C-alpha positions as CSV (number, residue, x, y, z in Angstrom):
1,X,137.0,65.8,149.1
2,X,137.3,66.4,145.7
3,X,140.4,66.2,144.0
4,X,142.7,68.7,144.4
5,X,145.0,69.5,147.3
6,X,143.5,69.3,150.8
7,X,144.8,72.4,153.1
8,X,142.4,72.1,155.7
9,X,142.3,69.0,157.9
10,X,141.3,70.9,161.7
11,X,138.7,68.7,162.5
12,X,138.3,66.2,160.0
13,X,137.8,62.6,161.1
14,X,140.3,60.5,159.1
15,X,140.3,56.4,159.7
16,X,143.7,55.0,159.3
17,X,144.0,51.3,157.8
18,X,147.0,49.8,159.3
19,X,149.8,50.7,161.1
20,X,153.2,49.9,159.4
21,X,155.9,52.0,157.2
22,X,152.9,53.9,155.9
23,X,150.4,54.0,158.6
24,X,152.2,55.4,161.1
25,X,153.7,58.4,159.4
26,X,150.3,58.9,157.9
27,X,148.6,59.0,160.9
28,X,151.5,61.2,162.2
29,X,151.2,63.7,159.2
30,X,147.3,64.1,159.7
31,X,147.2,64.3,163.3
32,X,149.7,67.3,162.7
33,X,147.4,68.8,160.6
34,X,144.6,68.7,163.0
35,X,142.5,65.9,161.8
36,X,140.7,63.3,164.3
37,X,142.9,60.3,163.3
38,X,141.6,56.9,164.5
39,X,144.0,53.9,163.5
40,X,142.5,50.4,163.2
41,X,145.0,47.2,162.4
42,X,144.4,43.7,162.3
43,X,147.1,42.7,164.3
44,X,148.0,43.1,167.7
45,X,151.3,41.8,168.3
46,X,153.8,43.2,170.2
47,X,155.6,45.4,167.2
48,X,151.8,46.7,166.6
49,X,151.1,47.7,170.1
50,X,154.8,49.2,170.1
51,X,153.7,51.4,167.1
52,X,150.5,52.0,168.7
53,X,151.7,53.9,172.2
54,X,154.0,56.0,170.1
55,X,150.9,56.9,168.0
56,X,148.1,57.0,171.6
57,X,150.9,59.5,173.1
58,X,150.6,61.9,170.5
59,X,146.7,61.9,170.8
60,X,145.9,59.4,168.1
61,X,143.2,56.8,168.7
62,X,144.4,53.3,167.9
63,X,142.3,49.9,167.9
64,X,144.5,46.9,167.7
65,X,142.9,43.3,166.3
66,X,140.0,45.2,164.5
67,X,140.5,46.6,161.3
68,X,136.9,45.8,159.8
69,X,134.6,47.7,161.7
70,X,134.1,51.1,160.5
71,X,134.7,54.3,163.3
72,X,132.1,56.3,164.0
73,X,132.0,59.6,162.5
74,X,134.8,58.3,159.6
75,X,135.0,60.9,156.5
76,X,138.1,59.6,155.2
77,X,139.9,56.5,155.1
78,X,143.9,56.5,153.8
79,X,144.7,52.9,154.0
80,X,148.0,50.8,153.8
81,X,148.7,49.7,150.2
82,X,148.4,46.1,151.1
83,X,145.1,46.1,152.4
84,X,142.7,44.1,149.8
85,X,139.9,46.2,148.2
86,X,137.4,43.8,149.1
87,X,137.8,44.1,153.1
88,X,134.5,45.0,154.8
89,X,135.9,47.9,156.5
90,X,136.0,49.5,153.0
91,X,133.0,47.6,151.7
92,X,131.4,49.5,154.8
93,X,133.3,53.1,153.6
94,X,131.8,52.6,149.8
95,X,128.4,51.8,151.1
96,X,128.6,55.4,153.4
97,X,130.2,57.4,150.5
98,X,133.3,57.7,152.1
99,X,136.9,57.9,150.0
100,X,139.3,56.0,150.5
101,X,143.0,57.1,149.5
102,X,146.7,55.3,150.0
103,X,149.7,57.0,151.1
104,X,150.6,57.8,147.7
105,X,147.2,59.6,147.5
106,X,148.0,61.6,150.6
107,X,151.2,62.4,149.6
108,X,149.8,63.6,146.1
109,X,147.1,65.8,147.9
110,X,149.5,67.6,149.9
111,X,152.1,68.7,148.2
112,X,152.4,72.2,147.7
113,X,151.4,74.1,144.3
114,X,155.1,74.6,143.8
115,X,156.4,70.8,144.4
116,X,158.4,68.8,142.3
117,X,156.9,67.1,139.5
118,X,156.6,63.1,139.6
119,X,158.2,61.0,136.9
120,X,156.7,57.8,138.1
121,X,157.4,54.0,137.0
122,X,155.7,50.5,137.3
123,X,155.6,47.0,136.1
124,X,155.5,44.0,137.2
125,X,159.8,43.8,137.0
126,X,162.1,46.3,136.9
127,X,160.4,48.9,139.0
128,X,163.4,49.8,141.4
129,X,166.4,49.5,139.0
130,X,164.4,51.8,136.5
131,X,163.7,54.2,139.5
132,X,167.4,53.7,140.1
133,X,169.0,54.0,136.7
134,X,166.6,57.4,136.3
135,X,167.5,58.8,139.9
136,X,171.2,58.4,138.7
137,X,170.5,60.2,135.1
138,X,168.7,63.4,136.7
139,X,171.5,63.7,139.2
140,X,174.3,63.6,136.3
141,X,172.3,66.4,134.8
142,X,172.6,68.2,138.0
143,X,168.8,68.3,139.0
144,X,167.8,67.9,142.8
145,X,166.1,64.5,142.4
146,X,165.2,61.4,145.2
147,X,164.1,57.9,144.1
148,X,161.0,57.9,146.2
149,X,157.4,55.8,146.5
150,X,157.9,51.9,146.7
151,X,161.6,53.0,147.3
152,X,164.3,55.0,149.4
153,X,162.8,57.8,150.2
154,X,159.0,58.0,151.7
155,X,156.8,60.1,150.0
156,X,155.6,61.9,152.6
157,X,158.7,62.8,154.2
158,X,159.4,63.6,150.3
159,X,156.9,66.1,150.1
160,X,156.5,67.5,153.1
161,X,160.0,67.4,154.2
162,X,162.6,70.6,154.3
163,X,164.8,70.0,150.8
164,X,163.6,71.1,147.9
165,X,163.9,68.8,144.6
166,X,163.6,69.4,140.6
167,X,161.4,66.2,140.1
168,X,161.1,63.3,141.8
169,X,161.7,59.6,140.5
170,X,158.5,57.5,142.0
171,X,158.4,54.0,142.1
172,X,154.5,52.7,142.3
173,X,153.2,49.0,143.0
174,X,149.8,48.0,141.9
175,X,148.3,48.3,145.4
176,X,149.8,51.8,145.6
177,X,148.3,52.8,142.3
178,X,144.7,51.3,143.0
179,X,144.2,53.8,146.4
180,X,145.9,56.7,144.2
181,X,142.8,57.5,142.2
182,X,143.6,61.8,141.3
183,X,147.8,60.9,140.7
184,X,148.8,62.9,137.5
185,X,152.7,62.3,136.7
186,X,154.2,64.7,134.6
187,X,155.7,61.4,132.6
188,X,155.0,57.6,133.2
189,X,156.0,54.0,132.4
190,X,154.8,50.6,132.4
191,X,157.8,48.6,131.7
192,X,156.2,45.5,131.5
193,X,153.1,43.3,132.6
194,X,152.8,39.5,133.7
195,X,150.3,38.0,136.2
196,X,151.3,38.8,139.5
197,X,149.1,39.9,142.4
198,X,146.2,37.8,141.2
199,X,144.9,36.7,144.8
200,X,144.7,40.5,146.0
201,X,143.7,42.2,142.4
202,X,141.3,39.3,141.7
203,X,141.7,39.3,138.0
204,X,144.6,39.9,135.6
205,X,142.1,42.6,134.2
206,X,142.1,44.1,137.3
207,X,145.4,44.2,138.4
208,X,146.1,45.5,134.7
209,X,143.8,48.5,135.2
210,X,145.1,49.3,138.2
211,X,148.9,49.4,136.2
212,X,147.4,51.8,134.0
213,X,146.2,54.3,136.2
214,X,149.8,55.5,136.4
215,X,149.2,57.2,132.7
216,X,145.6,59.0,133.5
217,X,146.5,62.9,132.9
218,X,150.2,62.5,132.1
219,X,151.4,65.9,130.8
220,X,154.3,64.7,128.1
221,X,154.8,61.4,128.0
222,X,153.3,58.2,128.2
223,X,156.3,55.6,128.0
224,X,155.5,51.6,127.2
225,X,157.2,48.7,126.2
226,X,156.6,47.5,122.6
227,X,157.4,44.3,123.1
228,X,154.6,43.9,125.4
229,X,151.3,45.1,123.6
230,X,149.3,45.3,127.2
231,X,151.4,48.5,127.8
232,X,150.7,50.1,124.5
233,X,146.9,49.1,125.0
234,X,147.2,50.8,128.5
235,X,148.5,53.9,126.9
236,X,145.7,53.9,124.4
237,X,143.0,54.0,126.9
238,X,144.4,56.3,129.3
239,X,142.7,60.2,129.5
240,X,146.0,61.9,129.0
241,X,146.8,66.2,129.1
242,X,146.5,66.8,125.3
243,X,149.9,67.1,123.4
244,X,150.9,64.3,126.0
245,X,152.6,61.4,123.6
246,X,152.8,57.8,123.3
247,X,157.1,56.7,123.8
248,X,158.1,53.6,123.0
249,X,160.8,51.7,124.1
250,X,162.6,48.6,122.1
251,X,165.7,46.5,122.1
252,X,165.4,46.6,118.5
253,X,165.8,49.7,115.7
254,X,163.6,52.0,117.5
255,X,161.0,53.3,114.7
256,X,159.7,57.1,114.6
257,X,158.9,58.1,118.9
258,X,160.9,55.3,120.2
259,X,164.3,54.5,121.9
260,X,165.7,51.5,120.8
261,X,169.3,49.9,120.3
262,X,171.4,50.3,117.1
263,X,174.9,48.4,116.5
264,X,175.3,48.7,120.4
265,X,174.3,52.1,121.0
266,X,171.2,53.4,122.9
267,X,169.3,56.0,120.7
268,X,166.8,57.7,121.3
269,X,164.3,58.6,118.0
270,X,161.4,60.2,119.9
271,X,163.0,63.3,121.8
272,X,164.3,65.0,119.1
273,X,164.0,67.4,116.0
274,X,162.1,65.6,112.7
275,X,162.1,62.4,114.6
276,X,161.3,60.6,111.4
277,X,164.1,61.4,110.2
278,X,166.8,61.8,112.9
279,X,168.2,60.2,115.6
280,X,169.9,61.3,118.8
281,X,172.9,58.6,120.4
282,X,172.4,58.7,124.3
283,X,174.6,56.0,125.3
284,X,175.9,52.6,125.0
285,X,175.2,49.2,125.4
286,X,178.4,49.0,127.3
287,X,177.5,52.0,129.7
288,X,174.7,49.8,131.7
289,X,175.7,47.9,134.1
290,X,175.2,44.6,133.7
291,X,174.2,44.5,130.2
292,X,171.6,42.1,130.0
293,X,168.6,42.4,127.6
294,X,166.0,43.3,130.2
295,X,168.1,45.4,131.9
296,X,168.9,47.4,129.1
297,X,164.9,47.5,128.6
298,X,165.0,49.3,131.9
299,X,168.0,52.1,130.8
300,X,165.8,52.9,127.7
301,X,162.6,53.3,130.1
302,X,164.6,55.8,132.3
303,X,166.2,57.1,129.4
304,X,163.2,57.9,127.9
305,X,161.3,59.6,131.0
306,X,164.3,61.6,131.8
307,X,164.5,62.8,127.9
308,X,160.5,63.6,128.4
309,X,162.0,66.0,131.5
310,X,164.1,67.7,128.8
311,X,167.4,65.8,130.2
312,X,170.6,66.5,127.9
313,X,171.9,63.3,126.1
314,X,175.3,63.3,128.1
315,X,173.7,63.2,131.1
316,X,171.9,59.8,129.9
317,X,175.5,58.3,128.9
318,X,176.8,59.6,132.5
319,X,173.9,58.4,134.7
320,X,173.7,54.7,133.4
321,X,177.6,54.7,133.7
322,X,177.3,55.5,137.9
323,X,174.5,53.6,138.3
324,X,175.5,50.2,140.0
325,X,172.1,47.6,141.1
326,X,171.0,46.7,144.1
327,X,173.0,43.7,145.2
328,X,171.2,39.9,144.6
329,X,170.0,41.5,140.9
330,X,172.1,39.6,138.4
331,X,175.0,40.1,140.7
332,X,178.2,38.3,139.5
333,X,179.6,36.7,142.7
334,X,182.9,34.8,141.5
335,X,184.3,33.0,138.5
336,X,185.4,29.2,139.3
337,X,186.9,26.5,137.3
338,X,185.5,28.9,134.3
339,X,181.8,28.9,135.4
340,X,180.3,32.2,136.5
341,X,178.2,32.2,139.3
342,X,175.2,34.8,139.5
343,X,172.9,36.1,142.0
344,X,169.3,36.8,141.0
345,X,168.1,35.7,144.1
346,X,165.6,38.7,143.7
347,X,163.8,36.8,140.6
348,X,161.0,36.0,143.0
349,X,158.3,35.3,140.1
350,X,158.1,33.6,136.7
351,X,158.4,36.6,134.9
352,X,162.0,37.8,136.6
353,X,163.4,34.4,136.3
354,X,162.3,34.5,132.3
355,X,164.7,37.4,131.6
356,X,167.2,36.7,133.8
357,X,167.5,32.9,131.8
358,X,167.0,35.1,128.9
359,X,170.2,36.4,129.6
360,X,173.0,33.1,129.3
361,X,173.6,30.8,126.9
362,X,174.5,27.8,128.7
363,X,172.8,27.2,132.4
364,X,173.0,25.0,135.5
365,X,169.9,27.0,137.2
366,X,169.0,26.8,140.8
367,X,165.3,26.8,141.5
368,X,162.2,26.5,143.9
369,X,160.9,28.1,147.1
370,X,157.3,29.2,147.7
371,X,155.6,29.2,144.3
372,X,152.9,31.9,145.4
373,X,150.3,30.2,143.1
374,X,152.8,30.6,140.1
375,X,152.8,27.9,137.3
376,X,156.1,27.1,135.7
377,X,155.1,25.5,132.2
378,X,155.8,28.4,129.7
379,X,158.8,29.4,131.9
380,X,160.2,26.0,131.1
381,X,159.3,25.9,127.7
382,X,161.0,29.3,126.8
383,X,164.1,28.8,128.4
384,X,164.5,24.9,128.0
385,X,167.3,25.1,125.4
386,X,169.4,27.2,127.5
387,X,169.9,24.4,130.5
388,X,172.5,22.2,131.2
389,X,171.1,21.2,134.2
390,X,168.8,21.9,137.5
391,X,168.9,21.8,140.8
392,X,165.9,22.3,142.9
393,X,165.0,23.2,146.3
394,X,162.4,24.8,148.5
395,X,159.0,23.9,149.2
396,X,157.2,24.0,145.8
397,X,159.8,22.3,143.8
398,X,157.9,19.7,142.4
399,X,156.2,22.2,140.5
400,X,159.1,23.2,138.1
401,X,160.1,19.4,138.7
402,X,157.1,18.7,137.0
403,X,157.0,21.4,134.4
404,X,160.7,20.3,133.7
405,X,159.5,16.9,132.8
406,X,157.2,18.3,130.3
407,X,159.1,21.0,128.4
408,X,162.8,19.6,128.9
409,X,163.1,16.3,129.8
410,X,166.4,15.8,128.9
411,X,167.9,18.2,131.1
412,X,169.4,16.4,134.8
413,X,167.3,17.5,137.2
414,X,168.6,17.3,141.0
415,X,166.0,17.5,143.6
416,X,167.2,18.2,146.8
417,X,164.3,17.1,149.3
418,X,165.5,20.2,151.7
419,X,164.0,23.3,152.9
420,X,166.8,24.4,155.6
421,X,169.0,26.8,155.0
422,X,172.1,24.5,154.8
423,X,170.3,23.1,151.5
424,X,171.7,26.2,149.7
425,X,175.3,25.1,149.5
426,X,174.5,21.8,148.6
427,X,172.5,23.3,145.5
428,X,175.9,25.4,145.1
429,X,177.9,21.7,145.4
430,X,175.6,20.1,142.5
431,X,175.4,22.7,140.4
432,X,179.3,22.9,140.6
433,X,179.2,18.9,139.8
434,X,176.6,19.8,136.6
435,X,178.4,22.6,135.1
436,X,181.3,22.9,132.6
437,X,184.0,25.5,131.6
438,X,181.8,28.2,129.9
439,X,178.3,27.5,131.7
440,X,176.8,30.0,134.3
441,X,175.0,28.5,137.2
442,X,172.0,30.9,138.1
443,X,170.5,31.2,141.0
444,X,167.0,32.7,139.5
445,X,164.5,31.1,142.1
446,X,161.5,32.1,140.4
447,X,159.6,31.9,143.8
448,X,159.6,33.7,146.9
449,X,162.2,32.5,149.7
450,X,160.1,32.7,153.0
451,X,159.9,28.8,153.3
452,X,164.0,28.8,153.9
453,X,164.9,32.5,154.7
454,X,163.8,35.2,156.2
455,X,163.7,37.2,152.4
456,X,165.4,37.1,149.1
457,X,168.8,38.9,150.3
458,X,169.3,36.2,152.7
459,X,168.8,33.7,150.2
460,X,171.4,35.4,147.8
461,X,173.8,35.7,150.6
462,X,173.3,32.2,151.4
463,X,174.3,31.4,147.8
464,X,177.3,34.1,147.7
465,X,178.5,32.3,150.7
466,X,178.8,29.3,149.3
467,X,180.0,30.3,146.3
468,X,182.8,31.6,147.6
469,X,183.6,28.2,149.8
470,X,183.9,26.6,146.4
471,X,186.9,28.6,145.5
472,X,188.9,28.3,148.9
């Protein structure tokens, strides 16, 4: 089907792999354009049957409990982003020379010729916050925009809806990028790279390669993290449009073609006249909420993308001032007896937890949950000197306990042998016992939550409720 926009879907046989939040809208959109759509889905539960009934009422064919067989006559597959590349359905498609697109690729192909350009963000951690910051900055500049992709408005709705946009702030996961071969952003950023989702990608190399796809064909700027050499390497390997520049962001003093921090000021030495001699003040560190190091890095990445789009410095400042992060992302819950209680339940992997732990000097750390194959030695070794005490909960807490024994043997550890939801109350009470005035009790679990809670939001809510009970 080439790599450009597709205008004629009439009579094309398209197989949609997977129902859910991306599959159902994709099937509806393609059916409305005259495609002959078959949806295949591994599951056959009540939710799937309900979604299937809605599609079948439109005239879409749905096969539940059979996501492996390639429907006869298929000319294109549109897949939900989470389906692994090694699934038999895809192996059969590749053998038959059939293209496989994700929902992002479909949205990209369905864009009109006058559609808004995309400013795209990926990375192991910080994607959502950075895209929200970017959206706030773009709005402060008076631009019509939305946070879309892996967040907020669906990409299909954004490119096909009635609302007109000047520019879109797009969050993209490694899964989505894997299935988006022809995406070409105006400018893009890779915030950081750490091992994650390796069970899906197969290797760190494959994971990095998929993240790097975000830079392909960039027109104005490839934004990378100076402190993360892997992101810079991805820029070097990218095939971009002539004139596209590499723009770094750093928590240190910026060099030419970089954004950084000087004396508490966020500074731009990339999008200024004579960048070898001049710098532009954008905002103060205190304009960033919260002003934790990794969040300042997010702000610099968002500022770089906004500046690449021509946004003035005042809009960067105003957008950052106006932004407030989502719940459970380094959220200050309360101060009790001179101890700060911080909810970073969103720190579901070691990389996120490391950034969180680096934000405070003296910490009683509440950690544990589902490790998802992670190891904790590097995290504990880097954070050991900041730890006053540790309280462990969850199914895989032993992995963290063993890392603590190896790298921080002098730190007191309370191992709560519990995975019930009430364990959070006990954890907060134990943390209070360990903490002294000036300490921070930090929930940054470095693990997923599903062993004890429905999601990280529920885990953070349980922590906040327990903390508020302390002051009662």
